[in-house]
C-alpha positions in Angstrom: 0.0 0.0 0.0 2.9 2.4 0.7 4.1 1.9 -2.8 0.8 2.9 -4.2 0.7 6.0 -2.0 4.2 6.9 -3.2 3.2 6.5 -6.8 0.2 8.6 -6.3 2.3 11.4 -4.8 4.8 11.2 -7.7 1.9 11.4 -10.2 0.5 14.4 -8.4 3.9 16.1 -8.6 4.2 15.2 -12.2 0.8 16.8 -13.0 1.7 19.9 -11.0 4.9 20.3 -13.0 2.9 20.0 -16.2 0.6 22.8 -15.1 3.6 24.9 -14.1 5.2 24.3 -17.5 2.1 25.3 -19.3 1.8 28.5 -17.2 5.5 29.3 -17.9 5.0 28.8 -21.6 2.0 31.1 -21.6 4.1 33.9 -20.2 6.5 35.2 -22.8 8.8 36.7 -20.1 9.6 33.2 -18.6 13.2 32.2 -19.1 13.7 29.3 -21.5 16.2 27.8 -19.0 13.5 27.7 -16.3 11.1 25.9 -18.7 13.9 23.4 -19.6 14.6 22.8 -15.9 10.9 22.2 -15.2 10.7 19.8 -18.2 13.8 18.0 -16.9 12.3 17.6 -13.5 9.0 16.3 -15.0 10.9 13.7 -17.0 12.8 12.5 -14.0 9.5 12.0 -12.1 8.1 10.1 -15.1 11.1 7.9 -15.3 10.8 7.2 -11.5 7.1 6.3 -11.9 7.8 4.0 -14.8 10.7 2.3 -13.0 8.6 1.7 -9.8 5.7 0.3 -11.8 7.9 -2.0 -13.8 10.0 -3.2 -10.9 6.9 -3.9 -8.7 4.4 -4.8 -11.5 2.0 -2.1 -10.2 -0.9 -1.7 -12.7 -2.4 1.7 -13.1 
């Protein structure tokens, strides 16, 4: 059960980063480096989610 809670938290963070990226893109004054950093963090979360699901065969 703890694994499922951890995955849910990672997915919540992933979605929050997606919203933050979309907000940043919508504002032309946002630095491209900031957007790239947000995308990198989002990808890291996605990789961790996939790894946990594959390693523990959690179906979502």
